[in-house]
Structure formats: structure tokens, C-alpha cells
PyMOL Python script that loads the backbone (N, CA, C, O; Angstrom):
from pymol import cmd

cmd.read_pdbstr("""\
ATOM      1  N   LEU A   1     -28.304 -21.834 -64.067  1.00  0.00           N
ATOM      2  CA  LEU A   1     -27.977 -20.995 -62.996  1.00  0.00           C
ATOM      3  C   LEU A   1     -27.181 -21.594 -61.968  1.00  0.00           C
ATOM      4  O   LEU A   1     -27.545 -22.654 -61.460  1.00  0.00           O
ATOM      5  N   TYR A   2     -26.144 -21.024 -61.618  1.00  0.00           N
ATOM      6  CA  TYR A   2     -25.277 -21.678 -60.673  1.00  0.00           C
ATOM      7  C   TYR A   2     -25.490 -20.876 -59.323  1.00  0.00           C
ATOM      8  O   TYR A   2     -25.721 -19.668 -59.380  1.00  0.00           O
ATOM      9  N   ILE A   3     -25.418 -21.502 -58.172  1.00  0.00           N
ATOM     10  CA  ILE A   3     -25.512 -20.871 -56.921  1.00  0.00           C
ATOM     11  C   ILE A   3     -24.573 -19.594 -56.751  1.00  0.00           C
ATOM     12  O   ILE A   3     -24.975 -18.510 -56.328  1.00  0.00           O
ATOM     13  N   SER A   4     -23.316 -19.864 -57.126  1.00  0.00           N
ATOM     14  CA  SER A   4     -22.423 -18.780 -56.999  1.00  0.00           C
ATOM     15  C   SER A   4     -22.776 -17.486 -57.829  1.00  0.00           C
ATOM     16  O   SER A   4     -22.180 -16.430 -57.618  1.00  0.00           O
ATOM     17  N   ASP A   5     -23.800 -17.610 -58.812  1.00  0.00           N
ATOM     18  CA  ASP A   5     -24.141 -16.387 -59.513  1.00  0.00           C
ATOM     19  C   ASP A   5     -25.195 -15.504 -58.744  1.00  0.00           C
ATOM     20  O   ASP A   5     -25.540 -14.386 -59.128  1.00  0.00           O
ATOM     21  N   ILE A   6     -25.618 -16.071 -57.728  1.00  0.00           N
ATOM     22  CA  ILE A   6     -26.680 -15.285 -56.917  1.00  0.00           C
ATOM     23  C   ILE A   6     -25.885 -14.282 -56.052  1.00  0.00           C
ATOM     24  O   ILE A   6     -24.955 -14.668 -55.343  1.00  0.00           O
ATOM     25  N   LYS A   7     -26.231 -13.101 -56.114  1.00  0.00           N
ATOM     26  CA  LYS A   7     -25.584 -12.021 -55.310  1.00  0.00           C
ATOM     27  C   LYS A   7     -26.275 -11.848 -54.046  1.00  0.00           C
ATOM     28  O   LYS A   7     -27.482 -12.068 -53.950  1.00  0.00           O
ATOM     29  N   ASP A   8     -25.514 -11.436 -53.007  1.00  0.00           N
ATOM     30  CA  ASP A   8     -25.984 -11.007 -51.616  1.00  0.00           C
ATOM     31  C   ASP A   8     -26.790 -12.194 -50.900  1.00  0.00           C
ATOM     32  O   ASP A   8     -27.707 -11.973 -50.109  1.00  0.00           O
ATOM     33  N   GLY A   9     -26.357 -13.465 -51.255  1.00  0.00           N
ATOM     34  CA  GLY A   9     -27.024 -14.595 -50.653  1.00  0.00           C
ATOM     35  C   GLY A   9     -26.041 -15.109 -49.499  1.00  0.00           C
ATOM     36  O   GLY A   9     -24.826 -15.013 -49.676  1.00  0.00           O
ATOM     37  N   ASP A  10     -26.467 -15.560 -48.525  1.00  0.00           N
ATOM     38  CA  ASP A  10     -25.601 -16.173 -47.422  1.00  0.00           C
ATOM     39  C   ASP A  10     -25.944 -17.656 -47.508  1.00  0.00           C
ATOM     40  O   ASP A  10     -26.929 -18.069 -46.895  1.00  0.00           O
ATOM     41  N   PHE A  11     -25.181 -18.489 -48.240  1.00  0.00           N
ATOM     42  CA  PHE A  11     -25.532 -19.835 -48.550  1.00  0.00           C
ATOM     43  C   PHE A  11     -24.467 -20.765 -47.810  1.00  0.00           C
ATOM     44  O   PHE A  11     -24.383 -21.936 -48.181  1.00  0.00           O
ATOM     45  N   GLY A  12     -23.705 -20.330 -46.850  1.00  0.00           N
ATOM     46  CA  GLY A  12     -22.779 -21.070 -46.243  1.00  0.00           C
ATOM     47  C   GLY A  12     -21.784 -21.765 -47.217  1.00  0.00           C
ATOM     48  O   GLY A  12     -21.099 -21.169 -48.049  1.00  0.00           O
ATOM     49  N   ASP A  13     -21.799 -23.118 -46.998  1.00  0.00           N
ATOM     50  CA  ASP A  13     -20.756 -23.863 -47.911  1.00  0.00           C
ATOM     51  C   ASP A  13     -21.503 -24.384 -49.204  1.00  0.00           C
ATOM     52  O   ASP A  13     -21.048 -25.305 -49.882  1.00  0.00           O
ATOM     53  N   ALA A  14     -22.587 -23.780 -49.471  1.00  0.00           N
ATOM     54  CA  ALA A  14     -23.373 -24.198 -50.560  1.00  0.00           C
ATOM     55  C   ALA A  14     -22.792 -23.726 -51.981  1.00  0.00           C
ATOM     56  O   ALA A  14     -23.113 -24.250 -53.048  1.00  0.00           O
ATOM     57  N   LYS A  15     -21.941 -22.720 -51.850  1.00  0.00           N
ATOM     58  CA  LYS A  15     -21.387 -22.234 -53.230  1.00  0.00           C
ATOM     59  C   LYS A  15     -20.566 -23.082 -54.009  1.00  0.00           C
ATOM     60  O   LYS A  15     -20.287 -22.754 -55.163  1.00  0.00           O
ATOM     61  N   GLY A  16     -20.109 -24.224 -53.471  1.00  0.00           N
ATOM     62  CA  GLY A  16     -19.441 -25.269 -54.250  1.00  0.00           C
ATOM     63  C   GLY A  16     -20.319 -26.266 -54.678  1.00  0.00           C
ATOM     64  O   GLY A  16     -19.853 -27.250 -55.253  1.00  0.00           O
ATOM     65  N   ALA A  17     -21.598 -26.156 -54.473  1.00  0.00           N
ATOM     66  CA  ALA A  17     -22.599 -27.192 -54.901  1.00  0.00           C
ATOM     67  C   ALA A  17     -22.954 -27.052 -56.316  1.00  0.00           C
ATOM     68  O   ALA A  17     -22.643 -26.021 -56.912  1.00  0.00           O
ATOM     69  N   ASP A  18     -23.634 -28.084 -56.955  1.00  0.00           N
ATOM     70  CA  ASP A  18     -23.965 -28.047 -58.297  1.00  0.00           C
ATOM     71  C   ASP A  18     -25.065 -27.085 -58.736  1.00  0.00           C
ATOM     72  O   ASP A  18     -25.517 -26.212 -57.996  1.00  0.00           O
ATOM     73  N   VAL A  19     -25.450 -27.292 -59.936  1.00  0.00           N
ATOM     74  CA  VAL A  19     -26.518 -26.380 -60.478  1.00  0.00           C
ATOM     75  C   VAL A  19     -27.939 -26.682 -59.777  1.00  0.00           C
ATOM     76  O   VAL A  19     -28.123 -27.694 -59.102  1.00  0.00           O
ATOM     77  N   PHE A  20     -28.791 -25.833 -59.975  1.00  0.00           N
ATOM     78  CA  PHE A  20     -30.168 -26.066 -59.570  1.00  0.00           C
ATOM     79  C   PHE A  20     -30.795 -27.014 -60.492  1.00  0.00           C
ATOM     80  O   PHE A  20     -30.716 -26.817 -61.704  1.00  0.00           O
ATOM     81  N   THR A  21     -31.439 -28.075 -59.992  1.00  0.00           N
ATOM     82  CA  THR A  21     -32.011 -29.030 -60.728  1.00  0.00           C
ATOM     83  C   THR A  21     -33.602 -29.085 -60.720  1.00  0.00           C
ATOM     84  O   THR A  21     -34.243 -29.826 -61.466  1.00  0.00           O
ATOM     85  N   CYS A  22     -34.139 -28.260 -59.835  1.00  0.00           N
ATOM     86  CA  CYS A  22     -35.594 -28.081 -59.789  1.00  0.00           C
ATOM     87  C   CYS A  22     -35.979 -26.687 -59.223  1.00  0.00           C
ATOM     88  O   CYS A  22     -35.400 -26.204 -58.250  1.00  0.00           O
ATOM     89  N   ALA A  23     -36.963 -26.086 -59.869  1.00  0.00           N
ATOM     90  CA  ALA A  23     -37.337 -24.739 -59.377  1.00  0.00           C
ATOM     91  C   ALA A  23     -38.943 -24.643 -59.645  1.00  0.00           C
ATOM     92  O   ALA A  23     -39.556 -25.091 -60.613  1.00  0.00           O
ATOM     93  N   GLU A  24     -39.437 -23.958 -58.555  1.00  0.00           N
ATOM     94  CA  GLU A  24     -41.019 -23.849 -58.671  1.00  0.00           C
ATOM     95  C   GLU A  24     -41.326 -22.648 -57.939  1.00  0.00           C
ATOM     96  O   GLU A  24     -40.726 -22.361 -56.903  1.00  0.00           O
ATOM     97  N   PHE A  25     -42.325 -21.864 -58.485  1.00  0.00           N
ATOM     98  CA  PHE A  25     -42.906 -20.638 -57.894  1.00  0.00           C
ATOM     99  C   PHE A  25     -44.092 -21.099 -56.944  1.00  0.00           C
ATOM    100  O   PHE A  25     -44.708 -22.134 -57.200  1.00  0.00           O
ATOM    101  N   ASP A  26     -44.359 -20.414 -55.986  1.00  0.00           N
ATOM    102  CA  ASP A  26     -45.705 -20.665 -55.200  1.00  0.00           C
ATOM    103  C   ASP A  26     -46.862 -20.055 -56.014  1.00  0.00           C
ATOM    104  O   ASP A  26     -46.645 -19.417 -57.044  1.00  0.00           O
ATOM    105  N   GLU A  27     -48.116 -20.273 -55.514  1.00  0.00           N
ATOM    106  CA  GLU A  27     -49.264 -19.931 -56.322  1.00  0.00           C
ATOM    107  C   GLU A  27     -49.398 -18.466 -56.487  1.00  0.00           C
ATOM    108  O   GLU A  27     -49.998 -18.028 -57.469  1.00  0.00           O
ATOM    109  N   SER A  28     -48.842 -17.609 -55.527  1.00  0.00           N
ATOM    110  CA  SER A  28     -48.899 -16.081 -55.667  1.00  0.00           C
ATOM    111  C   SER A  28     -47.754 -15.643 -56.500  1.00  0.00           C
ATOM    112  O   SER A  28     -47.861 -14.534 -57.024  1.00  0.00           O
ATOM    113  N   GLY A  29     -46.747 -16.287 -56.695  1.00  0.00           N
ATOM    114  CA  GLY A  29     -45.592 -15.888 -57.583  1.00  0.00           C
ATOM    115  C   GLY A  29     -44.706 -15.090 -56.746  1.00  0.00           C
ATOM    116  O   GLY A  29     -43.769 -14.543 -57.327  1.00  0.00           O
ATOM    117  N   ASP A  30     -44.831 -14.916 -55.441  1.00  0.00           N
ATOM    118  CA  ASP A  30     -43.999 -14.082 -54.588  1.00  0.00           C
ATOM    119  C   ASP A  30     -42.758 -14.942 -54.181  1.00  0.00           C
ATOM    120  O   ASP A  30     -41.726 -14.359 -53.849  1.00  0.00           O
ATOM    121  N   TYR A  31     -42.815 -16.192 -54.193  1.00  0.00           N
ATOM    122  CA  TYR A  31     -41.647 -16.996 -53.712  1.00  0.00           C
ATOM    123  C   TYR A  31     -41.212 -18.089 -54.822  1.00  0.00           C
ATOM    124  O   TYR A  31     -42.017 -18.749 -55.479  1.00  0.00           O
ATOM    125  N   LEU A  32     -40.032 -18.158 -54.907  1.00  0.00           N
ATOM    126  CA  LEU A  32     -39.425 -19.324 -55.783  1.00  0.00           C
ATOM    127  C   LEU A  32     -38.555 -20.221 -54.959  1.00  0.00           C
ATOM    128  O   LEU A  32     -37.604 -19.771 -54.319  1.00  0.00           O
ATOM    129  N   ALA A  33     -38.878 -21.489 -54.972  1.00  0.00           N
ATOM    130  CA  ALA A  33     -38.036 -22.492 -54.387  1.00  0.00           C
ATOM    131  C   ALA A  33     -37.152 -23.254 -55.401  1.00  0.00           C
ATOM    132  O   ALA A  33     -37.655 -23.716 -56.425  1.00  0.00           O
ATOM    133  N   ALA A  34     -35.818 -23.389 -55.116  1.00  0.00           N
ATOM    134  CA  ALA A  34     -35.000 -24.044 -56.083  1.00  0.00           C
ATOM    135  C   ALA A  34     -34.140 -25.204 -55.356  1.00  0.00           C
ATOM    136  O   ALA A  34     -33.736 -24.981 -54.215  1.00  0.00           O
ATOM    137  N   GLY A  35     -33.897 -26.233 -55.880  1.00  0.00           N
ATOM    138  CA  GLY A  35     -33.234 -27.316 -55.210  1.00  0.00           C
ATOM    139  C   GLY A  35     -31.981 -27.803 -56.017  1.00  0.00           C
ATOM    140  O   GLY A  35     -31.898 -27.573 -57.223  1.00  0.00           O
ATOM    141  N   ASP A  36     -31.093 -28.421 -55.393  1.00  0.00           N
ATOM    142  CA  ASP A  36     -30.058 -29.021 -56.149  1.00  0.00           C
ATOM    143  C   ASP A  36     -29.973 -30.560 -55.830  1.00  0.00           C
ATOM    144  O   ASP A  36     -30.738 -31.047 -54.998  1.00  0.00           O
ATOM    145  N   LYS A  37     -29.117 -31.263 -56.438  1.00  0.00           N
ATOM    146  CA  LYS A  37     -28.959 -32.748 -56.249  1.00  0.00           C
ATOM    147  C   LYS A  37     -28.538 -33.144 -54.900  1.00  0.00           C
ATOM    148  O   LYS A  37     -28.797 -34.295 -54.547  1.00  0.00           O
ATOM    149  N   SER A  38     -27.937 -32.371 -54.114  1.00  0.00           N
ATOM    150  CA  SER A  38     -27.457 -32.601 -52.787  1.00  0.00           C
ATOM    151  C   SER A  38     -28.462 -32.444 -51.751  1.00  0.00           C
ATOM    152  O   SER A  38     -28.161 -32.705 -50.586  1.00  0.00           O
ATOM    153  N   GLY A  39     -29.718 -32.011 -52.083  1.00  0.00           N
ATOM    154  CA  GLY A  39     -30.885 -31.916 -51.192  1.00  0.00           C
ATOM    155  C   GLY A  39     -31.080 -30.525 -50.554  1.00  0.00           C
ATOM    156  O   GLY A  39     -31.921 -30.315 -49.680  1.00  0.00           O
ATOM    157  N   ARG A  40     -30.226 -29.568 -51.061  1.00  0.00           N
ATOM    158  CA  ARG A  40     -30.368 -28.197 -50.511  1.00  0.00           C
ATOM    159  C   ARG A  40     -31.587 -27.545 -51.200  1.00  0.00           C
ATOM    160  O   ARG A  40     -31.858 -27.745 -52.384  1.00  0.00           O
ATOM    161  N   ILE A  41     -32.290 -26.767 -50.392  1.00  0.00           N
ATOM    162  CA  ILE A  41     -33.393 -26.097 -50.920  1.00  0.00           C
ATOM    163  C   ILE A  41     -33.155 -24.559 -50.711  1.00  0.00           C
ATOM    164  O   ILE A  41     -32.725 -24.151 -49.633  1.00  0.00           O
ATOM    165  N   TYR A  42     -33.399 -23.828 -51.607  1.00  0.00           N
ATOM    166  CA  TYR A  42     -33.259 -22.252 -51.575  1.00  0.00           C
ATOM    167  C   TYR A  42     -34.584 -21.539 -51.853  1.00  0.00           C
ATOM    168  O   TYR A  42     -35.195 -21.746 -52.901  1.00  0.00           O
ATOM    169  N   VAL A  43     -35.009 -20.729 -50.945  1.00  0.00           N
ATOM    170  CA  VAL A  43     -36.256 -20.079 -51.159  1.00  0.00           C
ATOM    171  C   VAL A  43     -35.915 -18.624 -51.344  1.00  0.00           C
ATOM    172  O   VAL A  43     -35.184 -18.037 -50.546  1.00  0.00           O
ATOM    173  N   PHE A  44     -36.480 -18.007 -52.467  1.00  0.00           N
ATOM    174  CA  PHE A  44     -36.245 -16.548 -52.738  1.00  0.00           C
ATOM    175  C   PHE A  44     -37.580 -15.906 -52.737  1.00  0.00           C
ATOM    176  O   PHE A  44     -38.571 -16.496 -53.167  1.00  0.00           O
ATOM    177  N   ASN A  45     -37.617 -14.679 -52.248  1.00  0.00           N
ATOM    178  CA  ASN A  45     -38.889 -13.932 -52.380  1.00  0.00           C
ATOM    179  C   ASN A  45     -38.801 -12.731 -53.329  1.00  0.00           C
ATOM    180  O   ASN A  45     -37.714 -12.444 -53.830  1.00  0.00           O
ATOM    181  N   ALA A  46     -39.830 -12.068 -53.578  1.00  0.00           N
ATOM    182  CA  ALA A  46     -39.911 -10.965 -54.578  1.00  0.00           C
ATOM    183  C   ALA A  46     -39.042  -9.816 -54.305  1.00  0.00           C
ATOM    184  O   ALA A  46     -38.640  -9.120 -55.237  1.00  0.00           O
ATOM    185  N   ASN A  47     -38.691  -9.547 -52.951  1.00  0.00           N
ATOM    186  CA  ASN A  47     -37.793  -8.457 -52.538  1.00  0.00           C
ATOM    187  C   ASN A  47     -36.413  -8.772 -52.574  1.00  0.00           C
ATOM    188  O   ASN A  47     -35.599  -7.943 -52.168  1.00  0.00           O
ATOM    189  N   GLY A  48     -36.032  -9.939 -53.037  1.00  0.00           N
ATOM    190  CA  GLY A  48     -34.613 -10.279 -53.253  1.00  0.00           C
ATOM    191  C   GLY A  48     -33.964 -10.994 -52.097  1.00  0.00           C
ATOM    192  O   GLY A  48     -32.805 -11.381 -52.243  1.00  0.00           O
ATOM    193  N   GLN A  49     -34.597 -11.207 -50.963  1.00  0.00           N
ATOM    194  CA  GLN A  49     -34.081 -11.997 -49.854  1.00  0.00           C
ATOM    195  C   GLN A  49     -34.122 -13.481 -50.303  1.00  0.00           C
ATOM    196  O   GLN A  49     -34.954 -13.955 -51.077  1.00  0.00           O
ATOM    197  N   ALA A  50     -33.078 -14.161 -49.691  1.00  0.00           N
ATOM    198  CA  ALA A  50     -33.057 -15.566 -49.896  1.00  0.00           C
ATOM    199  C   ALA A  50     -32.811 -16.386 -48.624  1.00  0.00           C
ATOM    200  O   ALA A  50     -32.200 -15.836 -47.708  1.00  0.00           O
ATOM    201  N   ARG A  51     -33.213 -17.598 -48.487  1.00  0.00           N
ATOM    202  CA  ARG A  51     -33.051 -18.423 -47.378  1.00  0.00           C
ATOM    203  C   ARG A  51     -32.578 -19.736 -47.838  1.00  0.00           C
ATOM    204  O   ARG A  51     -32.937 -20.184 -48.927  1.00  0.00           O
ATOM    205  N   PHE A  52     -31.739 -20.405 -47.005  1.00  0.00           N
ATOM    206  CA  PHE A  52     -31.166 -21.608 -47.418  1.00  0.00           C
ATOM    207  C   PHE A  52     -31.634 -22.847 -46.485  1.00  0.00           C
ATOM    208  O   PHE A  52     -31.542 -22.722 -45.264  1.00  0.00           O
ATOM    209  N   PHE A  53     -32.093 -23.943 -47.005  1.00  0.00           N
ATOM    210  CA  PHE A  53     -32.517 -25.101 -46.117  1.00  0.00           C
ATOM    211  C   PHE A  53     -31.818 -26.350 -46.543  1.00  0.00           C
ATOM    212  O   PHE A  53     -31.651 -26.544 -47.747  1.00  0.00           O
ATOM    213  N   LEU A  54     -31.377 -27.248 -45.625  1.00  0.00           N
ATOM    214  CA  LEU A  54     -30.880 -28.487 -46.042  1.00  0.00           C
ATOM    215  C   LEU A  54     -31.937 -29.515 -45.609  1.00  0.00           C
ATOM    216  O   LEU A  54     -32.306 -29.629 -44.440  1.00  0.00           O
ATOM    217  N   ILE A  55     -32.438 -30.320 -46.720  1.00  0.00           N
ATOM    218  CA  ILE A  55     -33.302 -31.279 -46.418  1.00  0.00           C
ATOM    219  C   ILE A  55     -32.526 -32.523 -46.228  1.00  0.00           C
ATOM    220  O   ILE A  55     -31.731 -32.897 -47.091  1.00  0.00           O
ATOM    221  N   SER A  56     -32.740 -33.228 -45.047  1.00  0.00           N
ATOM    222  CA  SER A  56     -32.020 -34.517 -44.840  1.00  0.00           C
ATOM    223  C   SER A  56     -32.989 -35.715 -44.857  1.00  0.00           C
ATOM    224  O   SER A  56     -32.560 -36.858 -44.700  1.00  0.00           O
TER     225      SER A  56
END
""", "prot")
cmd.dss("prot")
cmd.show_as("cartoon", "prot")
cmd.util.cbc("prot")
cmd.orient("prot")
């Protein structure tokens, strides 16, 4: 999965980043967190909204 394949997400400059290297659901299955090699974390919820975090 490439970041540029995700529709309706506001990921700033992240669209040029590499593929997701790690993904995990929370215990309820309502949220999915995915990360890439550059330290960016993307959190998706079941209703299709996404948030972007940069871990430094």
C-alpha cells in the first residue's frame, strides 16, 4: 500500500514518502495505525477519517 493510494487524506508532504512498513489495529478494531521508515504515523478510523503524525 502506498500513501498516494489513500483517497481523501490530507497528508501534507507525505505523499512522496515510501510504503508503509508497519501496521496494527487497536483492540476494538476501530483504528488502524500505519507507519513508514521516515517515522510518520498515520491513524485511520472505521468511518474513513485519517490523521497524520510525525514522530521525532
